One Martini backbone bead per residue (centre of mass of N, CA, C, O) as a GRO file, in nm:
protein
  165
    1LEU     BB    1  -1.036  -0.597   0.219
    2ILE     BB    2  -1.268  -0.675   0.400
    3GLU     BB    3  -1.308  -0.947   0.268
    4ALA     BB    4  -1.016  -1.056   0.313
    5MET     BB    5  -1.022  -1.079   0.622
    6SER     BB    6  -1.216  -1.343   0.613
    7LEU     BB    7  -0.984  -1.516   0.432
    8LEU     BB    8  -0.772  -1.537   0.623
    9ARG     BB    9  -0.528  -1.755   0.784
   10HIS     BB   10  -0.441  -1.506   0.944
   11ASP     BB   11  -0.382  -1.307   1.204
   12ALA     BB   12  -0.533  -0.980   1.168
   13GLU     BB   13  -0.516  -0.628   1.145
   14LEU     BB   14  -0.722  -0.359   1.039
   15VAL     BB   15  -0.618  -0.030   0.931
   16VAL     BB   16  -0.811   0.250   0.852
   17CYS     BB   17  -0.724   0.531   0.666
   18GLY     BB   18  -0.926   0.791   0.659
   19HIS     BB   19  -1.167   1.008   0.473
   20GLY     BB   20  -1.489   0.970   0.308
   21ASP     BB   21  -1.775   0.904   0.116
   22GLN     BB   22  -1.730   0.574   0.205
   23THR     BB   23  -1.708   0.528   0.513
   24ASP     BB   24  -1.992   0.434   0.603
   25ALA     BB   25  -2.006   0.187   0.415
   26LEU     BB   26  -1.749   0.048   0.525
   27LYS     BB   27  -1.842   0.022   0.818
   28ALA     BB   28  -2.088  -0.154   0.754
   29LEU     BB   29  -1.933  -0.384   0.621
   30ALA     BB   30  -1.751  -0.445   0.865
   31ALA     BB   31  -1.984  -0.512   1.069
   32ARG     BB   32  -2.069  -0.775   0.880
   33SER     BB   33  -1.811  -0.906   0.927
   34PRO     BB   34  -1.633  -1.177   1.052
   35ALA     BB   35  -1.386  -0.946   1.105
   36ALA     BB   36  -1.483  -0.699   1.281
   37ASP     BB   37  -1.277  -0.729   1.537
   38ARG     BB   38  -1.022  -0.658   1.305
   39ILE     BB   39  -1.154  -0.367   1.244
   40ARG     BB   40  -1.016  -0.033   1.200
   41PHE     BB   41  -1.099   0.316   1.227
   42ALA     BB   42  -0.889   0.609   1.223
   43GLY     BB   43  -0.906   0.808   1.014
   44ARG     BB   44  -0.768   1.086   1.042
   45VAL     BB   45  -0.413   1.141   1.016
   46GLY     BB   46  -0.123   1.229   1.113
   47ALA     BB   47   0.206   1.211   1.050
   48GLU     BB   48   0.294   1.066   1.309
   49GLU     BB   49   0.076   0.843   1.311
   50LEU     BB   50   0.136   0.733   1.033
   51SER     BB   51   0.426   0.651   1.088
   52ALA     BB   52   0.352   0.453   1.319
   53LEU     BB   53   0.174   0.266   1.144
   54TYR     BB   54   0.388   0.180   0.948
   55ALA     BB   55   0.590   0.070   1.162
   56ALA     BB   56   0.369  -0.148   1.280
   57CYS     BB   57   0.343  -0.290   1.027
   58THR     BB   58   0.373  -0.572   0.817
   59VAL     BB   59   0.162  -0.472   0.592
   60PHE     BB   60   0.071  -0.302   0.301
   61CYS     BB   61  -0.258  -0.192   0.174
   62LEU     BB   62  -0.384  -0.117  -0.175
   63PRO     BB   63  -0.725  -0.136  -0.303
   64SER     BB   64  -0.751  -0.014  -0.575
   65ILE     BB   65  -0.959   0.170  -0.804
   66THR     BB   66  -1.191   0.243  -1.050
   67ASP     BB   67  -1.418   0.465  -1.067
   68SER     BB   68  -1.714   0.590  -1.202
   69ARG     BB   69  -1.528   0.848  -1.312
   70GLY     BB   70  -1.218   0.724  -1.362
   71ASP     BB   71  -1.075   0.728  -1.102
   72THR     BB   72  -0.731   0.703  -0.986
   73GLU     BB   73  -0.433   0.622  -0.916
   74GLY     BB   74  -0.148   0.752  -0.961
   75LEU     BB   75   0.167   0.698  -0.883
   76GLY     BB   76   0.195   0.580  -0.579
   77THR     BB   77   0.283   0.716  -0.293
   78VAL     BB   78   0.197   0.522  -0.066
   79PRO     BB   79   0.394   0.290  -0.119
   80LEU     BB   80   0.643   0.470  -0.075
   81GLU     BB   81   0.590   0.518   0.224
   82ALA     BB   82   0.613   0.224   0.305
   83TYR     BB   83   0.902   0.185   0.207
   84ALA     BB   84   1.033   0.401   0.393
   85HIS     BB   85   0.946   0.181   0.635
   86GLY     BB   86   1.003  -0.119   0.529
   87ARG     BB   87   0.740  -0.209   0.363
   88PRO     BB   88   0.539  -0.416   0.229
   89VAL     BB   89   0.317  -0.477  -0.055
   90VAL     BB   90  -0.041  -0.471  -0.135
   91CYS     BB   91  -0.177  -0.422  -0.465
   92ALA     BB   92  -0.355  -0.284  -0.697
   93ALA     BB   93  -0.364  -0.292  -1.051
   94SER     BB   94  -0.378   0.053  -1.053
   95GLY     BB   95  -0.286   0.280  -1.237
   96GLY     BB   96   0.032   0.382  -1.099
   97ILE     BB   97   0.121   0.140  -0.919
   98PRO     BB   98   0.296  -0.043  -1.120
   99ASP     BB   99   0.534   0.177  -1.120
  100VAL     BB  100   0.620   0.093  -0.790
  101VAL     BB  101   0.560  -0.217  -0.815
  102ILE     BB  102   0.757  -0.503  -0.768
  103GLU     BB  103   0.693  -0.801  -0.849
  104GLY     BB  104   0.822  -1.001  -0.585
  105GLU     BB  105   1.009  -0.761  -0.445
  106THR     BB  106   0.809  -0.525  -0.296
  107GLY     BB  107   0.554  -0.703  -0.384
  108PHE     BB  108   0.201  -0.717  -0.465
  109LEU     BB  109  -0.017  -0.778  -0.740
  110VAL     BB  110  -0.367  -0.725  -0.794
  111PRO     BB  111  -0.674  -0.739  -0.878
  112PRO     BB  112  -0.922  -0.541  -0.888
  113GLY     BB  113  -1.166  -0.649  -0.652
  114ASP     BB  114  -0.986  -0.903  -0.523
  115GLY     BB  115  -1.010  -1.049  -0.222
  116ALA     BB  116  -0.871  -1.325  -0.259
  117ALA     BB  117  -0.600  -1.214  -0.365
  118LEU     BB  118  -0.535  -1.046  -0.122
  119ALA     BB  119  -0.530  -1.277   0.084
  120ARG     BB  120  -0.304  -1.443  -0.045
  121ALA     BB  121  -0.083  -1.224  -0.034
  122LEU     BB  122  -0.096  -1.168   0.268
  123ASP     BB  123  -0.038  -1.459   0.363
  124ILE     BB  124   0.246  -1.480   0.257
  125LEU     BB  125   0.363  -1.248   0.442
  126LEU     BB  126   0.257  -1.357   0.719
  127ALA     BB  127   0.416  -1.643   0.689
  128ASP     BB  128   0.692  -1.460   0.589
  129PRO     BB  129   0.900  -1.250   0.745
  130ALA     BB  130   1.149  -1.261   0.560
  131LEU     BB  131   1.010  -1.174   0.302
  132ALA     BB  132   0.895  -0.910   0.407
  133ALA     BB  133   1.172  -0.786   0.472
  134ARG     BB  134   1.293  -0.796   0.188
  135MET     BB  135   1.073  -0.627   0.050
  136GLY     BB  136   1.099  -0.378   0.229
  137GLU     BB  137   1.397  -0.322   0.157
  138ALA     BB  138   1.356  -0.295  -0.147
  139GLY     BB  139   1.170  -0.050  -0.119
  140ARG     BB  140   1.368   0.135   0.027
  141GLN     BB  141   1.578   0.134  -0.203
  142LEU     BB  142   1.393   0.253  -0.416
  143VAL     BB  143   1.345   0.523  -0.280
  144LEU     BB  144   1.643   0.608  -0.255
  145GLY     BB  145   1.714   0.570  -0.573
  146ARG     BB  146   1.438   0.739  -0.700
  147PHE     BB  147   1.284   0.939  -0.447
  148SER     BB  148   1.479   1.115  -0.344
  149TRP     BB  149   1.575   1.436  -0.325
  150THR     BB  150   1.853   1.388  -0.439
  151ARG     BB  151   1.767   1.231  -0.695
  152ILE     BB  152   1.576   1.442  -0.809
  153ALA     BB  153   1.787   1.667  -0.839
  154GLU     BB  154   1.970   1.512  -1.032
  155ARG     BB  155   1.757   1.477  -1.258
  156ILE     BB  156   1.710   1.777  -1.309
  157GLU     BB  157   2.001   1.844  -1.385
  158GLU     BB  158   2.010   1.653  -1.629
  159VAL     BB  159   1.788   1.790  -1.791
  160TRP     BB  160   1.911   2.075  -1.801
  161SER     BB  161   2.174   1.991  -1.936
  162ARG     BB  162   2.044   1.878  -2.199
  163ALA     BB  163   1.878   2.141  -2.272
  164SER     BB  164   2.150   2.335  -2.291
  165THR     BB  165   2.294   2.170  -2.550
   0.00000   0.00000   0.00000
């Protein structure tokens, strides 16, 4: 994603949230990037600040990979959080993320580790606010229809009902 920032045709700011064992290396990479002045590290953020960041963003990006230990993203709950705020997503097709991103409808999936593909997908959404809004709304409807607590409770009741017959 840091590489993608220097490839974008549109002016955009990247806000990186969270902190982990790669933070220092990512900050160093960002400092050497031609887009360094448009990359900000927010560190760990609380629920309220995170919600405000989702609400303020144009598009959410999750460039997940499978790490050297074989660890990868599970279900892809972070894109679901973005959807809940009505935001479209650009994500790497890694782990469980393709289970929640509907290509071309709620966002775009790109190959893991491909900064150029990330930049192309981000540029599409940055160039077309109407498309971004449609995808964000489609994501919001997906969350409401499949992942709301009401829907989850209904599905649990369905399973229990089938199991007891």
